[in-house]
C-alpha positions, 0 to 999 in steps of 0.5 A: 498525510492522506485526508480524503476517505476515498483516497485512504480506502485506495491506500489501504487496498493497495498496501494490503495487496502489496503486503500479500505480494511481498509475502508471496515473494515478489521483488520490489521491482514487481511491487513497483510495477503493480503500484504504477499500474494501479495509480495509472488506472486511478488517473484514467478513471478520474475517481480521485482528483489529480492532486489526491492521486499524486499524494497517494503515489508519494505515500505508496512510493515510501511504502515500496521503498521500505519493504519492512513496512509490508511485513505484519508485526507478530501478534503478542501471545499472552502468557498463561499462568498455571 
């Protein structure tokens, strides 16, 4: 589980982008490439500690392995009574 607020923000940003790319029809290999580039940029920028980047990478890998997690759940439509 991610603990650091900045790491959580990067996780949310990355998963939102992955969901958008998945919705546009990108394949899992392309999603993986996008994640690798994002993680590499985080490593080089040294914004996060290396153990936080590793943990983020593990969480994102789980997300990419299960593409169903990227599909938003449909909103419940309330029933109207007439």
